[in-house]
N, C-alpha and C positions, 0 to 999 in steps of 0.2 A: 345660669352660672356655668352649666356643665358643660353645654351647645357653645357657648366665647371658648372656655378652658380648653375646649376640644378641635375649637379653629386654630388656635393660637400653638397648641401643638404641634400641629399638621405644618404650620407655618414654621415654627422651628426647626420642624423636620426637613422640610422643605431647605430651608437656608444651610441646615448642618450636610447633606448631601450635596446640595452647589455648591460647599465650599471646599470639602471632601475631592467631585468630579475638577472643578475648576484648579484645585491643586494639584490632580493627577492629572490633567493637561498640561500644568506649566510644566511640571518633571519631564514630561513628555517632551514637551517641544526644545528644554533646556538638552536633553540628550539627542536630540537627532538636528540639532542647530549646526553640526561640526559632519563634513560626511564620515561616514567610515567606509573603510575598504574590503569586500569581502570575497571572497575567492571560492570557485566552486569547480571540484575533479569531475570530473563526467566519464563513463565506459562509454558513452555513444555518445550520439548527436544533440543537442539540445531542440532540434526540427525532426525529430525521428518519429513523432505524433504517437511517443509512448512514452517508456520510464525517462529518457532524457529532458525529454520535455514538458513532462510535469513538474520536472524540479524547476526547468526555465523559470516555467508559466510564475511559478509559487513564489521564486525568488525576484521576480521583476517587478509583481504586485506587492510581496513586500519592500521593495527597495525603492520604490513608489511612496510606500507611506512614510520607512524609518529614515529616508535621505542616505541612500548606501549608491556606493558604484561597486558593483560585482566586474571581478572578470574568472572567465569561464575557460577551462581545460579541455577539451573534447578527446575522446576514444584515447582513452589514457589507458595504457595497458596497467592491469590488476596484476604489478609487479614490483620489484626492488625500483625498478625504471620512476614508479610515481614519483619517488620521495624529492626525486628530481623538480618535478611540476609543482609540489607544496612548496620544494625551498627557494622557487620560483616566484612563487607567487605572497608567502612571505616578504621577499625583499622586494616584491612592490610595493610593500605596503600594507597588506591586506593581514588585522585586525582577529579575522575569523575563519576558520578554514570548513569546506563543509564535502566531504569527499558522497559517491552516490550508491558506493555497491560495497556489496559485504567481504569482497577479494580484497579491498584497499586495509583492510582493517590491521593484519601485522606492521603493516610501515606507515599509518599514520599514526597507531600507537607508538612508535618508534621516534617520528617527528616530533610529535606533541612533548614528548619528554625532552627533546632537545630545546624547546621553545614553551617554558611554563607561560609565558605573557599574551600567547594566541589562542582563542578559544577554539577547539576545536570540534565538529558534529560528522559522526558515522553512522549513513544511511546504511538498514538492515545488520549494524554490529551489534556486536555483545559486551564487550568489553569497555569499563568506562576509568576514566583517572580523574582527578583536579580539577585537569584543563579539558578534558575530551566526555564529551556525550554522544552516547549510545540513538539510535530512533528507528522506528517506524510505526507504521498504523496497522493496527488490525482486521486487514484486509481479509485475513479470513472470513468474517463476518457476510461482507459483500459476497466472496466467495459462494458461503452459503447460500445465500440469495441467489447467485446466477445458474446455482444448480439445482433449485428448484425450476428457474426459467425452464434449464437443461430440460427435465426429468418431465415434464408437463408438455416440450414440445415436441423430444422424439418421439417418431413413428416403430422403428426398429426395436429403441430398447437397448441400443449401442451407442452409445457418447466416446468421444476421442478426448484425448487430454496428450498436448505437446508439453514435454514439460524440461526445463533448462536442465536441474541438476537434483541427482536426489539430496539434498539437505535440507534441513528440518523447515527451514522456509516454507520451501518450496509443496515435502511433505504434506507440511500442516495446511496448506492450499488445498492440495489434492482431497485429503480426509473428509476437512472442511465441503465442498464442492461435493465431492460422492458422497454425505450424508444428507446435503440438501436435495440432491437427485432422487435418493432409494426413501426422502421424507413423505415425497408424492409419490412417485414411481417403485416399490420395492422389487419389482425385474427387471429395473434397468443395470448396466452395468456398465464402469469408466475402464477405457483401455488408455491404458498409459504410455508414452514412446519419447524418450530421452532423448534431448537432441546435444547435450552436453556443451550448448553455448547459451549463450544468454542473447547476442547480439547478430549472430551469422545467417544470413538469410539463407545462405545454403543446406544448412547442417537442420535447420528447425524446417524448411519445404520438404525435405529427406526425411523427417520423422512425420511429420501432415502425412505424405503420402502412401507413406510403409501401413500409417492407420488405413488409409482408401483402400489401399489395396486387398490388406490382410482382413480387414472388418467392415462390416455393413452397414458404418457408424451413420448417422445422417447427422450430428450437433457434433461441431469441434471447439473444444475451449483450448487455451495456450495461458501458460507460465514461461512467457519471454519479451522480452522486448522487440526483437524482427516480427513484422507486419506480414511474415512467409504464409503464415497459416490463414490468416484471414485473407492473402491473396486466393491462394488455393479452394478455401470454400466456396468464396465466391465466382469461381472459374469451375468449380466441381458442381454448383448447385448447390451446394448442402446447408445447412445456417451455423453459422459462427457466433461464441463470443470470447469476445476480446479478454484486453487486459490494460491497466495503466490509464488509457484513454479512449476518447470518445470519436470514435473511427465510424460511426455510422453512415455520414456524408460520400465516405469513400468506397463503400463494400452497401450501395443500397439495398441488395437482393437478397444480402444473405446474413448480414447481421442483427443480434438479437437486443443485446446489452455488453457492460462490460463493469468490471470492478472498476472504479478510476480512484485517484488522487488530486487531493484540494491542497498543495501542499503548504500554499500562503498561511492557510491554518495551525500550520506550527511555526512557519518558519517566523513570520509576525512578532508571535509572540516569545521564543526563545528568546530571536536577538536584540527585541528591544530589554529582555533581562540581562544579557550581556553587554549592552550600553548603559545599565543602570548601575552594573558593579554585582548581579544577582543571580551571574551563572552557576550551575548548579552539575558540577558532572554525574548525571545518573542515568539509567538505561530508557528510555521515554517508549509507552507502549499507547499510542494514541486510539479511541474506538470510536465508535457510531457515533457517540453523545458529541465528541469535537468537530467534527465532521470533516476529519482530514482524508478519510474514507467515506465512499458515496459509492451509488450503480448507478451506470448513466442509464439515461431516460431509457426505458423501454420502444422499441419500436415497433411498426406495423407489421413487421414478420410474425410478431408472436401469438399466439391462439388466443380465442375468445378466454377469459376467465383467468388469466395469467395474470393480466397487471391486480388485481383485487388479493389473490395469494400472496405476491409479493410483499403488496404492501401492510397484510394483516402479520407477516413475520415479521417484517421491517419492524411495526410499531412493537414487537415483542422485544426486539434489539433492543430499541432506543428505550424505552421504558426500566430494562433491567433485570427481568424478569423471566429471561430465556436468554442463555449465549449458546454455543455452537457445539460444545463439548461440553454438555452436561450427560450423565450417563441415565442409563446403561450403553457403554459405546464397546460393542467385539470387534478384533482383529478379524484379518484375513480366515485366521486358523480357529477362529470361533473362541480363542481367549480371551474374557472380559478382562477391558482394559481399564475401562471406567466405571465403577459401580452406580446403580441407582441413587440417585439424592446426593454424587460426588459432582463437583466438575473438575476438569484438568489444570493443576495450577498454570502460570506463567510460566517459572523455572521450566516444566514440563514441556509444553507448547512451545518455548525455546528454543532447548537444548537438547531435547530427549524424544523428537518426533523419527524416530525409524523402524516405524511400524506403518501400518494401513488397513484403513477400516474393511468391513466387510462391503463388497460389489466392486474392487478394487483390481484389473488382472495389469500384470506388468509385462513387457518383453513379449507379446504374443502370444499370451495364453489363452486361452475358450475361458 
């Protein structure tokens, strides 16, 4: 009798799960029967093989699943004029507006207040409201892993890093990368040069050239949307670590890996929530467990033993047993910033990163 009861119970569970699955599928089908218009504001190009294209590809995959019609505005300035682009998209019937850069924040918040009937998403943003969500990914986790690659790959113990702006997002990445480097190579140093631009090739090329001219770097990393640092690394015969996109096919002699984005893993569930009337005006910060962030496959350029070390640390991150900013962590002056047994809060990581860890060199420092 126990065996029969067990079988019957199992059948009942299967039936109940099936009902919920079918019910959920039906609800999803109902909300996607009507095509929804979405407007996307990009600070660069949708075909840049970098930040812009990562959003474009993620949105296109989401559009296919959710019956969306997506309108893109490319190379939109990060100033008050972007409000006009948002208003145009709303005028064309867009019910959801997405802006892909921190610099749009002030203006997107203003437009969101004017249009409470529209849902807004702000990439790399901080402020939220009833109809505005901010979102980003814990790409610092992937920067840590790419730092391990650089730390084991370098032969000069001097690693270059082209960075756009000294804001918390970028500083967080520099620090995570450097912690990864020095976790496997305590003698290595990371030399940072500011380009003061996300997208301008000339500015980012100059920053990369300065690192090559003033330091004996043999690995070049980047936090910029321009591919100029990768171009220069390929030309000069040094190794490179990219960002946003897997550019290994374009730089076959120098590219090692890159922290990359899979934005469909964010856009699809969040937009579905909008369609179901379940939108939440919160700040999303998606980690390795959501697969929004990832590390591009290591190329054949990496040295023996590196893939195994990266895989080991990735499993630690995935398990939740370890995160990048667990203490003890000291800054460049030797001041203890994160004590042993403690972890930086999300608030501190998002808004208060105005310091650098040991091993970072700025503005041509030796």
